[in-house]
Legacy VTK file of the C-alpha trace (Angstrom):
# vtk DataFile Version 3.0
C-alpha trace
ASCII
DATASET POLYDATA
POINTS 133 float
166.177 79.426 93.673
168.486 80.752 90.877
171.772 78.678 90.724
170.760 76.022 93.331
171.125 73.450 90.602
173.645 73.385 87.694
172.290 75.807 85.231
171.901 74.069 81.895
169.654 75.252 79.298
169.125 77.523 76.268
166.360 79.962 75.450
165.770 82.700 73.047
163.998 85.559 74.888
163.369 89.061 74.511
163.555 92.517 76.401
160.494 94.764 76.531
160.417 98.403 76.161
161.192 98.980 80.040
164.550 96.914 79.483
162.961 93.848 81.487
164.524 90.439 80.436
162.365 87.519 80.964
164.229 84.728 82.749
163.562 81.320 81.238
162.205 78.458 83.319
165.541 76.532 83.588
167.080 79.286 85.769
164.667 78.533 88.475
164.536 82.263 89.403
162.200 83.194 92.177
160.479 86.756 92.934
162.693 88.738 95.262
165.947 87.000 94.428
168.934 89.171 94.128
171.232 88.599 91.161
174.460 90.013 90.033
175.118 91.262 86.477
178.551 91.357 85.198
179.262 92.730 81.689
181.955 90.495 79.828
183.222 91.906 76.673
180.106 90.874 74.289
177.909 89.181 76.828
176.578 89.420 80.245
176.911 87.002 82.888
174.406 86.788 85.817
175.203 85.023 89.025
173.033 84.682 92.061
174.449 86.860 94.938
175.027 83.735 96.833
177.305 82.366 94.419
179.239 85.505 94.397
179.573 85.509 98.297
180.795 82.048 97.958
183.706 83.385 95.622
184.439 86.062 98.065
184.805 83.510 100.903
187.205 81.526 98.766
189.365 84.614 98.373
189.181 85.218 101.989
190.735 81.793 102.503
193.921 82.684 100.590
196.658 82.397 103.226
199.234 84.786 101.878
198.250 88.199 103.235
199.957 90.249 100.525
198.561 88.167 97.759
195.103 88.256 99.240
195.236 92.000 99.857
196.475 92.689 96.332
193.789 90.406 94.731
191.007 91.926 96.843
191.892 95.297 95.766
191.753 94.424 92.042
188.696 92.437 92.534
186.841 95.412 94.311
187.978 97.944 91.864
186.502 95.634 89.108
183.333 95.082 90.957
182.695 98.776 91.651
182.990 99.708 87.930
180.956 97.118 86.317
178.777 95.054 88.574
175.161 95.916 89.229
172.574 94.057 91.364
169.050 93.394 90.156
165.911 91.898 91.776
163.718 89.224 90.173
160.231 90.608 89.945
156.899 88.629 90.272
156.874 87.746 86.600
160.418 86.359 86.784
161.896 89.379 84.968
164.944 91.472 85.841
165.249 95.133 84.727
168.643 95.915 83.062
168.455 99.740 83.013
172.006 100.395 82.330
172.164 98.279 79.227
171.472 99.803 75.882
169.695 97.115 73.732
169.820 97.496 69.863
167.811 94.423 69.126
165.194 92.656 70.974
166.471 89.128 70.229
168.333 87.928 73.320
169.834 84.410 73.898
170.105 82.995 77.569
172.407 79.991 78.157
172.852 78.068 81.281
176.436 77.930 82.059
177.069 75.985 85.373
176.713 78.594 88.292
175.614 81.231 85.971
173.587 82.269 82.886
175.224 83.938 79.910
173.338 86.508 77.806
174.110 87.368 74.257
172.539 89.690 71.757
173.219 93.217 70.274
173.638 95.371 73.338
176.072 97.833 75.013
176.626 99.373 78.247
177.690 103.003 77.585
177.608 103.805 81.255
180.328 101.152 81.955
182.468 102.848 79.295
181.919 106.308 80.744
183.026 105.145 84.169
186.314 103.346 82.861
187.234 106.275 80.657
186.847 108.686 83.643
189.330 106.837 85.655
LINES 1 134
133 0 1 2 3 4 5 6 7 8 9 10 11 12 13 14 15 16 17 18 19 20 21 22 23 24 25 26 27 28 29 30 31 32 33 34 35 36 37 38 39 40 41 42 43 44 45 46 47 48 49 50 51 52 53 54 55 56 57 58 59 60 61 62 63 64 65 66 67 68 69 70 71 72 73 74 75 76 77 78 79 80 81 82 83 84 85 86 87 88 89 90 91 92 93 94 95 96 97 98 99 100 101 102 103 104 105 106 107 108 109 110 111 112 113 114 115 116 117 118 119 120 121 122 123 124 125 126 127 128 129 130 131 132
């Protein structure tokens, strides 16, 4: 499963005309898995949904109620505006429909509990959401 082991690896990959990204073998992604896509400035970070749930559990363990409530409020607003959930298909691809790809050359790099994707792309829908607030 995606993220069961430390994600280490590097691969040049591509996006097809339907905005499907082929996940490299080192990700251990399996069909039907849910992954979380988080845009970060000039790259995308992709986590397994289980890893993100573990982070939420850590947040829940914060003892100071005011600190936890404040942090959770900011975290939820952040999540609502930029996170999308995708499902791995039978060919080990994910569809990134809300991303605009300007070049087909994509680099996927393992980075611990996530993969980081770099390339020439943007996410116009994200900026529309942010500017409308």
